[in-house]
C-alpha positions in Angstrom: 74.1 161.3 78.8 77.1 159.3 77.5 79.0 160.5 74.5 78.5 158.7 71.2 81.3 156.3 70.2 83.2 155.9 66.9 85.1 152.6 66.7 87.5 152.9 63.8 88.3 149.3 62.7 91.1 149.1 60.1 93.2 146.4 58.4 93.9 144.8 55.1 91.2 143.6 52.7 89.8 140.2 53.6 91.0 140.3 57.2 87.4 140.3 58.6 86.6 143.9 59.5 82.9 143.7 58.6 82.6 140.3 60.3 84.0 141.6 63.5 82.0 144.8 63.2 78.8 142.8 63.0 79.9 140.7 66.0 80.3 143.9 68.0 77.0 145.3 66.8 75.3 142.0 67.8 76.3 142.7 71.4 76.1 146.5 71.6 73.9 149.1 69.9 76.4 150.1 67.2 75.6 150.9 63.6 78.2 149.9 60.9 79.6 152.1 58.2 81.7 149.7 56.3 83.9 151.1 53.6 81.9 149.5 50.7 78.6 151.2 51.6 79.9 154.5 50.4 82.0 153.1 47.6 79.1 151.2 46.2 76.8 154.2 46.3 79.3 156.5 44.6 80.2 153.9 42.0 76.6 154.1 40.8 77.3 157.7 39.6 81.1 158.2 39.2 83.8 156.1 37.7 85.6 154.1 40.3 89.0 155.5 41.4 89.0 159.0 39.9 90.0 161.9 42.1 86.4 163.1 42.0 85.2 159.6 43.0 87.5 159.5 46.1 86.6 163.2 47.0 82.9 162.4 47.0 83.4 159.1 48.9 85.4 161.0 51.6 82.8 163.7 52.0 80.0 161.1 52.1 81.8 159.2 54.9 82.5 162.4 56.9 78.8 163.4 56.6 77.6 160.0 57.8 80.1 160.0 60.7 79.1 163.6 61.7 75.4 162.8 61.4 75.7 159.6 63.5 77.6 161.5 66.3 75.1 164.4 66.2 72.3 161.9 66.6 74.2 160.2 69.4 74.5 156.9 67.4 77.4 154.7 68.2 79.2 153.8 65.0 81.7 151.3 63.8 83.7 152.6 60.8 85.7 150.0 58.7 88.6 151.1 56.6 91.6 149.7 54.7 94.4 152.0 55.9 97.8 152.4 54.2 100.4 155.1 54.7 99.2 158.1 52.8 95.7 157.8 54.2 96.5 159.8 57.3 94.6 162.9 56.1 91.5 160.9 55.7 91.8 159.4 59.2 92.4 162.8 60.7 89.4 164.3 58.9 87.1 161.4 60.0 88.3 161.6 63.6 88.0 165.4 63.7 84.5 165.2 62.3 83.4 162.7 64.9 85.1 164.6 67.8 83.6 167.9 66.7 80.2 166.3 67.0 81.1 165.0 70.5 82.1 161.4 69.8 84.7 159.4 71.6 87.0 157.6 69.2 88.8 154.3 69.6 91.0 152.5 67.1 91.2 148.8 66.4 93.7 147.2 64.0 92.8 143.8 62.6 95.7 141.7 61.2 96.2 138.2 59.7 99.1 136.7 57.7 99.1 137.4 54.0 98.5 133.7 53.3 95.3 133.7 55.4 94.0 136.8 53.5 94.6 135.2 50.2 92.5 132.2 51.3 89.7 134.4 52.8 89.4 136.7 49.8 87.3 134.0 48.0 84.5 134.1 50.6 81.0 134.3 49.2 79.9 137.2 51.4 82.7 139.4 49.9 81.2 139.1 46.4 77.8 140.4 47.5 79.5 143.6 48.7 81.5 144.2 45.6 84.8 143.4 47.4 87.9 141.9 46.0 87.4 138.2 45.5 90.5 137.3 43.5 93.7 136.2 45.3 95.9 137.7 42.4 94.2 141.1 42.7 94.6 141.1 46.5 98.2 140.0 46.2 99.0 142.9 43.8 97.2 145.3 46.2 99.2 144.0 49.2 102.4 144.3 47.2 101.6 147.9 46.2 100.3 149.2 49.6 101.3 148.5 53.2 97.9 147.6 54.4 99.4 146.1 57.6 100.7 149.5 58.8 99.3 151.0 62.0 97.6 154.3 61.9 100.4 156.6 63.3 99.9 158.7 66.4 96.8 156.7 67.4 96.7 154.1 70.1 95.2 151.0 68.5 94.1 147.7 70.0 95.6 145.1 67.6 93.9 141.8 67.1 95.3 138.9 65.1 92.3 137.2 63.4 94.4 134.2 62.4 94.3 133.2 66.1 91.2 135.0 67.4 87.7 134.4 66.3 85.4 137.2 65.3 83.3 136.6 68.4 86.3 136.8 70.7 87.6 139.8 68.8 84.2 141.5 69.5 84.6 140.8 73.2 88.1 142.2 73.2 86.9 145.4 71.4 83.9 145.9 73.8 86.2 145.4 76.8 88.7 147.9 75.3 86.2 150.6 74.5 84.4 150.4 77.9 87.8 150.8 79.7 88.7 154.0 77.7 
């Protein structure tokens, strides 16, 4: 029986992580754990951004990743990575691998200008995501959301020149060759 897969898709806010994840899941039997699923759930109980908030979000994500791998469910995990987040990445990957999953990394990029235009998308608001270009601009100034996850081979896709559908095809090709 094949090992379950974890596809770790990362990139800046508004790049299209969830859109690409959905395109992959339309073609292959993947479930999606996008970053706002856990954030939205925890925000119902704890104040956003506190140390306790992030600790619970992290544990919640790890539990879901472990449970999916244990149940042999292929999972796409979306994440906004910036330097300093390496411990979280290491924990998620270790959790998945301990449960027998095979992990692949995909970095999605687009120019800052494209992100500032995309941030206004209607679908973003329904998920409680950033929808204001000024807020996104400040976040991009404060954090290097374009950084690659260090020490992990990543397929990098520029969504300014690649459609979500074509990106999904590239990802599927990439993970079936691993």
